[in-house]
C-alpha positions as CSV (number, residue, x, y, z in Angstrom):
1,M,9.1,17.6,-5.8
2,H,12.2,17.1,-3.5
3,G,12.5,13.3,-3.7
4,Y,11.7,10.6,-1.3
5,G,13.1,10.6,2.2
6,L,15.2,13.3,3.9
7,T,16.8,15.0,0.9
8,P,19.0,18.1,1.4
9,A,16.3,20.3,-0.2
10,I,13.8,19.3,2.5
11,V,16.4,20.0,5.3
12,D,16.8,23.4,3.8
13,L,13.0,23.7,3.7
14,A,13.1,23.0,7.6
15,L,15.7,25.4,8.2
16,A,13.8,28.2,6.3
17,D,10.5,27.7,8.3
18,P,9.1,30.9,9.3
19,A,8.0,29.5,12.6
20,G,11.4,29.3,13.6
21,R,14.6,27.2,13.1
22,P,14.2,23.6,14.2
23,Q,16.8,21.9,16.5
24,L,15.7,18.3,15.7
25,L,14.6,16.4,12.6
26,L,12.7,13.4,13.2
27,T,11.8,11.3,10.0
28,V,9.0,8.6,9.8
29,D,8.9,5.9,7.4
30,N,11.9,7.2,5.7
31,G,15.4,8.3,6.3
32,I,17.4,5.0,6.6
33,A,18.9,5.5,3.0
34,S,19.1,9.4,3.2
35,I,22.7,9.3,3.7
36,E,23.3,12.8,2.0
37,G,20.2,14.3,3.6
38,V,21.2,13.1,7.1
39,A,24.7,14.4,6.5
40,H,23.4,17.9,5.2
41,A,21.3,18.3,8.4
42,R,24.0,17.3,10.7
43,A,26.5,19.8,9.0
44,R,24.0,22.7,9.7
45,G,23.8,21.9,13.4
46,L,20.5,19.8,13.5
47,Q,20.1,16.6,15.5
48,V,18.5,13.8,13.4
49,V,16.7,10.8,14.6
50,V,15.6,8.5,11.9
51,T,12.5,6.1,12.4
52,D,12.0,3.8,9.5
53,H,11.2,0.1,8.7
54,H,13.0,-0.1,5.1
55,L,16.0,-1.8,4.3
56,C,19.4,0.0,4.6
57,A,21.3,1.1,1.7
58,L,24.1,-1.0,0.4
59,G,27.6,0.8,0.1
60,P,30.2,0.2,-2.7
61,D,31.4,-2.9,-0.7
62,G,27.8,-4.5,-0.7
63,Q,27.7,-3.8,3.0
64,P,24.7,-2.1,4.7
65,Q,25.4,1.7,5.2
66,L,23.6,3.7,7.8
67,P,23.2,7.5,7.8
68,A,25.2,9.2,10.4
69,A,21.9,10.2,12.4
70,D,22.0,10.9,16.2
71,A,19.8,7.8,16.6
72,I,18.3,5.4,14.4
73,V,14.9,3.2,15.1
74,N,14.6,0.6,12.5
75,P,13.8,-2.9,13.3
76,N,15.6,-3.8,9.9
77,Q,19.0,-2.3,10.7
78,P,21.9,-4.7,11.4
79,G,22.1,-5.8,14.9
80,C,18.2,-4.9,15.9
81,G,16.7,-7.7,18.0
82,F,13.2,-6.3,17.7
83,E,11.3,-9.6,16.5
84,S,8.5,-7.9,14.5
85,K,10.5,-7.1,11.3
86,C,7.4,-6.4,9.3
87,I,6.1,-3.6,11.5
88,A,5.2,-0.4,9.4
89,G,6.5,3.1,9.8
90,V,3.6,4.2,11.7
91,G,4.2,1.3,14.1
92,V,8.0,2.1,14.6
93,A,6.9,5.8,15.6
94,F,4.2,4.4,18.0
95,Y,6.9,2.1,19.7
96,L,9.2,5.2,19.9
97,L,6.6,7.0,21.6
98,L,5.9,4.2,24.2
99,A,9.7,4.1,24.9
100,L,9.8,7.8,25.2
101,R,7.0,7.8,27.8
102,S,8.6,5.1,29.8
103,L,12.0,6.9,29.9
104,L,10.3,10.1,31.1
105,R,8.4,7.9,33.6
106,E,11.7,6.7,35.1
107,Q,13.0,10.3,35.1
108,G,10.1,11.4,37.3
109,A,8.7,13.7,34.6
110,F,5.3,12.5,35.7
111,A,5.5,12.8,39.2
112,D,1.8,14.1,39.6
113,G,0.6,11.0,38.0
114,A,-0.6,12.5,34.8
115,Q,1.2,11.1,31.7
116,P,0.2,10.7,28.1
117,K,-2.5,8.1,27.1
118,L,-1.2,6.8,23.9
119,D,-4.0,4.1,23.3
120,G,-5.9,7.0,21.7
121,L,-3.4,7.1,18.7
122,L,-4.2,3.0,18.1
123,D,-6.8,4.1,15.3
124,L,-4.1,5.8,13.3
125,V,-1.7,2.9,14.0
126,A,-4.2,0.4,12.7
127,L,-4.9,2.6,9.5
128,G,-1.2,3.1,8.8
129,T,-0.3,-0.5,9.2
130,V,-3.0,-1.9,6.7
131,A,-2.6,0.9,4.3
132,D,1.3,0.3,4.0
133,V,0.4,-3.3,3.1
134,V,3.0,-4.6,5.5
135,R,2.6,-8.4,6.4
136,L,0.2,-9.0,9.3
137,D,2.6,-10.9,11.7
138,A,1.3,-11.5,15.2
139,N,2.6,-8.0,16.3
140,N,0.9,-5.9,13.4
141,R,-2.3,-8.1,13.9
142,R,-2.2,-7.3,17.6
143,L,-2.1,-3.5,16.7
144,V,-4.6,-3.3,14.2
145,A,-7.0,-5.5,16.2
146,Q,-6.7,-2.9,19.0
147,G,-7.3,0.0,16.6
148,L,-10.3,-1.5,15.2
149,K,-11.7,-2.2,18.7
150,R,-11.7,1.4,19.5
151,I,-13.0,2.5,16.1
152,R,-16.1,0.1,16.5
153,A,-16.5,1.4,20.0
154,G,-16.8,4.9,18.3
155,Q,-13.4,6.0,19.8
156,M,-11.5,7.4,16.9
157,Q,-9.9,10.8,15.7
158,P,-12.3,13.4,14.2
159,G,-10.5,12.9,10.7
160,L,-11.1,9.0,10.6
161,R,-14.8,9.5,11.6
162,A,-15.1,12.1,8.6
163,L,-13.3,9.6,6.2
164,F,-15.7,6.8,7.2
165,Q,-18.6,9.3,6.5
166,V,-17.5,10.5,3.0
167,A,-16.6,6.8,2.1
168,G,-20.3,5.5,3.1
169,R,-18.6,3.0,5.7
170,E,-19.9,2.2,9.1
171,P,-17.4,2.5,11.7
172,A,-19.4,0.1,14.1
173,R,-18.6,-2.6,11.5
174,A,-15.0,-1.4,10.6
175,G,-12.7,-3.8,9.2
176,T,-9.3,-3.9,7.5
177,Q,-10.9,-3.8,4.1
178,D,-12.3,-0.4,5.0
179,F,-8.6,0.8,5.8
180,G,-7.2,-0.9,2.6
181,F,-10.0,0.2,0.0
182,A,-11.8,3.0,1.5
183,L,-10.0,5.3,3.9
184,G,-6.2,4.6,3.1
185,P,-6.7,5.5,-0.9
186,R,-8.5,8.9,0.2
187,V,-5.7,9.8,2.5
188,N,-3.2,8.8,-0.2
189,A,-4.9,10.6,-3.0
190,A,-3.8,13.9,-1.9
191,G,-0.1,13.1,-1.9
192,R,-0.5,11.3,-5.4
193,L,-2.1,14.4,-7.2
194,T,-1.9,17.4,-5.1
195,D,-0.3,18.0,-1.7
196,M,0.1,15.0,1.0
197,R,-0.3,17.8,3.8
198,L,-4.2,17.6,3.1
199,G,-4.4,14.2,4.4
200,I,-2.1,14.8,7.2
201,E,-4.2,17.9,8.2
202,C,-7.4,15.7,8.0
203,L,-5.9,12.9,10.5
204,R,-4.7,15.6,12.7
205,A,-7.9,17.8,12.9
206,D,-9.5,18.3,16.2
207,E,-12.6,20.0,15.2
208,P,-15.3,17.5,13.5
209,Q,-16.4,20.2,11.0
210,R,-13.0,21.0,9.8
211,A,-12.3,17.3,9.7
212,L,-15.2,16.7,7.4
213,E,-14.3,19.5,5.1
214,L,-10.9,18.1,4.7
215,A,-12.2,14.5,4.2
216,Q,-14.8,15.9,1.4
217,Q,-11.8,17.5,-0.4
218,L,-9.8,14.2,-0.2
219,D,-12.9,12.3,-1.5
220,T,-13.0,14.7,-4.4
221,I,-9.2,14.2,-5.1
222,N,-9.6,10.5,-4.9
223,R,-12.2,10.7,-7.6
224,E,-9.9,12.5,-9.7
225,R,-7.1,10.1,-9.0
226,R,-9.6,7.3,-10.3
227,A,-10.2,8.8,-13.5
228,V,-6.5,9.6,-14.0
229,E,-5.7,5.9,-13.2
230,G,-8.4,4.8,-15.8
231,E,-6.9,7.0,-18.6
232,M,-3.4,5.4,-17.6
233,R,-4.7,2.0,-17.9
234,E,-6.1,2.5,-21.3
235,R,-2.8,3.8,-22.5
236,A,-1.1,1.0,-20.7
237,D,-3.5,-1.5,-22.4
238,A,-2.5,0.2,-25.8
239,L,1.3,-0.1,-25.0
240,L,1.0,-3.7,-24.2
241,A,-0.9,-4.6,-27.3
242,R,1.6,-3.1,-29.4
243,A,4.5,-4.6,-27.4
244,L,3.1,-8.0,-26.8
245,P,1.2,-8.7,-30.1
246,S,1.4,-12.6,-29.4
247,G,-0.1,-11.9,-25.9
248,E,3.2,-13.6,-24.4
249,A,4.6,-11.4,-21.7
250,P,8.4,-11.2,-21.0
251,L,9.8,-12.1,-17.7
252,A,9.6,-8.4,-16.4
253,L,7.9,-5.3,-18.0
254,A,8.9,-1.6,-17.8
255,L,6.1,0.9,-19.2
256,F,6.4,4.6,-19.8
257,D,4.0,7.2,-21.6
258,E,4.5,10.9,-21.6
259,D,1.1,11.4,-20.1
260,F,1.6,8.9,-17.1
261,H,1.2,10.7,-14.0
262,E,4.0,10.4,-11.3
263,G,1.5,9.8,-8.3
264,V,-0.2,7.0,-10.0
265,V,2.4,4.9,-11.4
266,G,2.5,2.7,-8.5
267,I,-1.1,1.8,-8.6
268,L,-1.1,1.1,-12.3
269,A,2.1,-1.2,-12.0
270,G,0.0,-3.3,-9.5
271,R,-2.7,-3.5,-12.0
272,V,-0.6,-4.9,-14.9
273,K,1.3,-7.1,-12.4
274,D,-1.9,-8.5,-11.3
275,A,-3.2,-8.9,-14.9
276,L,-0.1,-10.7,-16.5
277,H,1.8,-12.0,-13.4
278,R,4.8,-10.3,-14.3
279,P,7.2,-8.0,-12.3
280,T,6.1,-4.6,-13.5
281,F,7.7,-1.2,-13.5
282,V,5.6,1.9,-14.6
283,F,7.4,5.2,-15.3
284,A,6.4,8.9,-15.5
285,R,8.6,11.8,-16.2
286,G,9.5,13.7,-13.2
287,T,9.9,17.5,-12.9
288,D,13.8,17.1,-13.3
289,G,13.5,15.3,-16.6
290,R,14.4,11.8,-15.3
291,L,11.9,8.9,-15.4
292,K,10.5,8.1,-11.9
293,G,9.3,4.4,-11.8
294,S,7.4,2.6,-9.3
295,G,7.4,-1.3,-9.6
296,R,5.2,-4.4,-8.2
297,S,6.3,-7.9,-8.2
298,V,5.0,-11.4,-7.8
299,P,6.1,-14.1,-5.3
300,G,9.5,-15.8,-6.2
301,V,11.0,-12.3,-7.2
302,H,12.5,-9.9,-4.7
303,L,12.1,-6.4,-6.4
304,R,14.8,-4.6,-4.4
305,D,17.3,-7.5,-5.2
306,A,16.4,-7.5,-8.8
307,L,17.3,-3.8,-8.9
308,D,20.4,-4.3,-7.0
309,L,21.4,-6.7,-9.6
310,V,20.6,-4.1,-12.3
311,A,22.8,-1.7,-10.3
312,K,25.9,-3.9,-10.1
313,R,25.6,-5.0,-13.9
314,E,24.8,-1.4,-15.0
315,P,26.5,1.1,-12.5
316,D,25.5,4.1,-14.7
317,L,22.1,3.1,-15.3
318,L,20.0,3.8,-12.0
319,A,20.2,7.3,-10.5
320,R,18.3,6.0,-7.4
321,F,16.7,2.8,-6.2
322,G,15.0,1.1,-3.2
323,G,12.3,-0.7,-1.8
324,H,11.0,-4.1,-0.5
325,A,10.4,-7.6,-2.0
326,M,7.2,-6.7,-3.5
327,A,7.3,-3.1,-4.2
328,A,10.1,-0.8,-5.3
329,G,11.3,2.5,-7.2
330,C,13.9,3.8,-9.1
331,Q,14.8,6.7,-11.3
332,L,16.8,6.7,-14.7
333,A,17.3,8.8,-17.6
334,V,14.8,8.9,-20.3
335,D,17.0,7.3,-23.1
336,D,18.0,4.5,-20.7
337,L,14.3,2.8,-20.5
338,T,15.1,0.1,-23.2
339,R,18.5,-0.9,-21.4
340,F,16.7,-0.9,-18.0
341,A,14.0,-3.1,-19.4
342,A,16.6,-5.6,-20.6
343,A,18.6,-5.6,-17.6
344,L,15.4,-6.0,-15.5
345,Q,14.5,-9.0,-17.3
346,A,18.0,-10.6,-16.9
347,A,17.9,-10.0,-13.2
348,V,14.4,-11.4,-12.8
349,A,15.5,-14.6,-14.9
350,Q,18.4,-15.0,-12.4
351,L,16.4,-14.5,-9.3
352,A,13.6,-16.8,-10.5
353,G,16.0,-19.5,-11.5
354,E,14.2,-22.7,-13.0
355,Q,10.9,-21.7,-11.4
356,P,8.6,-20.5,-14.1
357,L,6.5,-17.3,-13.2
358,Q,3.3,-18.9,-13.2
359,R,0.0,-17.8,-11.1
360,Q,-0.8,-20.2,-8.5
361,L,-4.3,-20.3,-7.1
362,R,-4.3,-20.8,-3.4
363,H,-7.8,-21.4,-2.0
364,D,-9.7,-22.7,0.9
365,G,-11.5,-25.1,-1.2
366,A,-15.4,-25.3,-1.7
367,L,-17.9,-23.7,0.8
368,Q,-20.4,-26.7,1.4
369,D,-22.0,-25.4,4.3
370,A,-25.0,-23.2,3.3
371,D,-25.2,-21.8,6.8
372,A,-21.9,-20.1,6.1
373,L,-23.8,-17.9,3.4
374,S,-25.7,-16.0,6.1
375,V,-25.1,-12.5,6.9
376,D,-24.2,-13.1,10.4
377,A,-21.5,-15.8,9.4
378,V,-20.1,-13.5,6.6
379,A,-20.1,-10.5,9.1
380,E,-18.2,-12.7,11.5
381,L,-15.6,-13.5,9.1
382,E,-15.3,-9.7,8.0
383,A,-14.7,-8.6,11.6
384,Q,-11.4,-10.7,11.8
385,V,-8.1,-8.9,11.2
386,W,-7.1,-9.9,7.6
387,G,-4.4,-8.3,5.5
388,Q,-0.9,-9.1,3.5
389,G,0.3,-12.3,4.7
390,F,-2.9,-13.3,6.5
391,E,-5.6,-13.2,3.8
392,P,-9.4,-13.7,4.2
393,P,-10.7,-17.0,3.0
394,L,-10.8,-17.5,-0.5
395,F,-13.4,-20.2,-1.7
396,L,-13.6,-22.2,-5.1
397,D,-17.1,-23.2,-6.2
398,R,-18.7,-23.9,-9.4
399,F,-21.9,-21.6,-9.9
400,T,-24.7,-21.3,-12.1
401,V,-24.6,-17.8,-13.8
402,R,-28.4,-16.8,-13.6
403,D,-27.7,-13.2,-14.8
404,Q,-24.7,-11.0,-15.8
405,R,-24.2,-7.3,-17.0
406,L,-21.6,-4.6,-17.2
407,V,-21.8,-1.8,-14.7
408,G,-19.8,1.2,-14.1
409,S,-16.4,1.4,-15.9
410,G,-16.0,-2.2,-16.8
411,H,-17.3,-4.3,-13.9
412,L,-19.2,-7.5,-14.2
413,K,-22.3,-7.6,-12.2
414,L,-23.6,-11.3,-11.5
415,R,-26.6,-13.2,-10.3
416,L,-25.1,-16.4,-9.2
417,Q,-26.6,-19.7,-7.8
418,H,-24.5,-21.5,-5.4
419,P,-24.1,-25.3,-5.4
420,S,-26.1,-25.1,-2.2
421,G,-29.1,-23.6,-4.2
422,A,-28.6,-20.2,-2.7
423,L,-29.1,-17.1,-5.0
424,L,-26.4,-14.6,-4.5
425,D,-25.4,-11.2,-6.1
426,G,-21.9,-11.1,-7.2
427,I,-19.3,-8.5,-8.7
428,W,-16.1,-9.2,-10.5
429,F,-14.2,-5.9,-10.7
430,R,-12.4,-4.8,-13.8
431,R,-13.8,-7.8,-15.8
432,S,-15.7,-7.0,-19.1
433,E,-15.8,-10.6,-20.8
434,T,-19.1,-12.5,-19.9
435,L,-19.1,-15.9,-18.2
436,P,-20.6,-19.1,-19.6
437,E,-23.7,-20.4,-17.7
438,Q,-21.6,-22.8,-15.6
439,A,-18.5,-21.1,-13.9
440,Q,-15.9,-22.2,-11.6
441,L,-14.8,-19.1,-9.5
442,A,-12.7,-18.2,-6.7
443,Y,-14.5,-15.7,-4.5
444,R,-14.4,-14.1,-1.3
445,L,-17.6,-13.0,0.7
446,Q,-18.8,-9.8,2.2
447,V,-21.8,-8.2,3.6
448,D,-23.2,-5.5,1.3
449,S,-25.5,-2.7,2.9
450,Y,-27.9,-0.9,0.5
451,N,-30.8,1.1,1.7
452,G,-30.6,-0.2,5.3
453,R,-30.9,-3.9,3.7
454,Q,-27.9,-6.2,4.2
455,R,-27.2,-9.1,2.1
456,V,-24.2,-11.3,1.2
457,Q,-22.3,-10.5,-2.0
458,V,-19.8,-12.7,-3.8
459,L,-16.3,-10.9,-4.8
460,V,-15.1,-12.8,-7.6
461,E,-11.2,-12.9,-7.7
462,C,-10.7,-15.1,-10.8
463,D,-12.1,-18.0,-12.8
464,S,-10.6,-21.5,-12.9
465,P,-10.9,-24.3,-15.5
């Protein structure tokens, strides 16, 4: 509604707050590129502290351009010596609280010995770190591990406990997959389809009953989000069938349909990128009439750098852009979509160079030890801190397919015989084509709990010739 980051419109909203005029504006996970918004706030007498982890905007001379905030806390700003450059926005905010507490301690603010205990926030830090899909370097893994430790011990915010409940997950066995595939999508669903404040209110709730009510609302919205996504995927498939009659994908894709929902374009871009292994932007029409797009990339193509090349070559094309190596966003006029697609393909061609955009299967080989297929062994694997840049093991084995059928909205349910002779249930999400009797599959393992019974399940990622 007001654009991403600290826009002038959001500043005016803050100034009109019926609770009273603020003196300080503090951004979290945004603001480093909000040149106009920060200037607008400062011109109206507000102090501004920017906490962010995104890359700085570039000025006309190609040099980093920082907003004129009173203070900026960002490990990716020029000159910052903080080693963990991959820390998420929630982690930056947490470290700011740690530093503020330390400063107040030095100033004698806690003379009576009572000072804020910040370890109680680590469950939220862990959730935000995983849900933001940042690379799990040593520091991020440490933060996530400590958050998981507290959750497994039953120490968590009422909102997180309620989200575990509505998602049907067990906090005592919490893992990063719960953050990425169960809790995170429910919190984010409100911002995608309705009002992000609902998710924030759930995480901040103090009363368990209120937290549960909010979590149930988020669960309902997430179901709606999945339905919208399903419809958009069908439209995207139709668009691709028309645009790629030969099945050969260009170096980059830009898709738009009048019925695409702005809140789900990023998810759809990721689905198309995964299917075709091409940098992909998906656009929806915003309330201002412009196209607002979200993009996802593949290894070897830095997506923000690609947009920067597009902006340099076509200065009047992009109204706004920003992002990371693997995810970025931009805005442009509806009539400029074809021009953008061509410019994006040219930029990707330059960045990729002579390296073809071919999918590479990186795996950990065959799982030869049958003991590793036990519930206890797989549960121990699941308990580790996995995530972006520190992926869980991916095994490659030739299975005998004993049974297969479609379930849900196009998922392949399998009964597989491992080379060791073990019979295992399997699932291949978003796969409708059946498999031959012998199939070499790349897969991960998880413990599936149903009716109080635990069993090992194979999660198929892809097949391999």
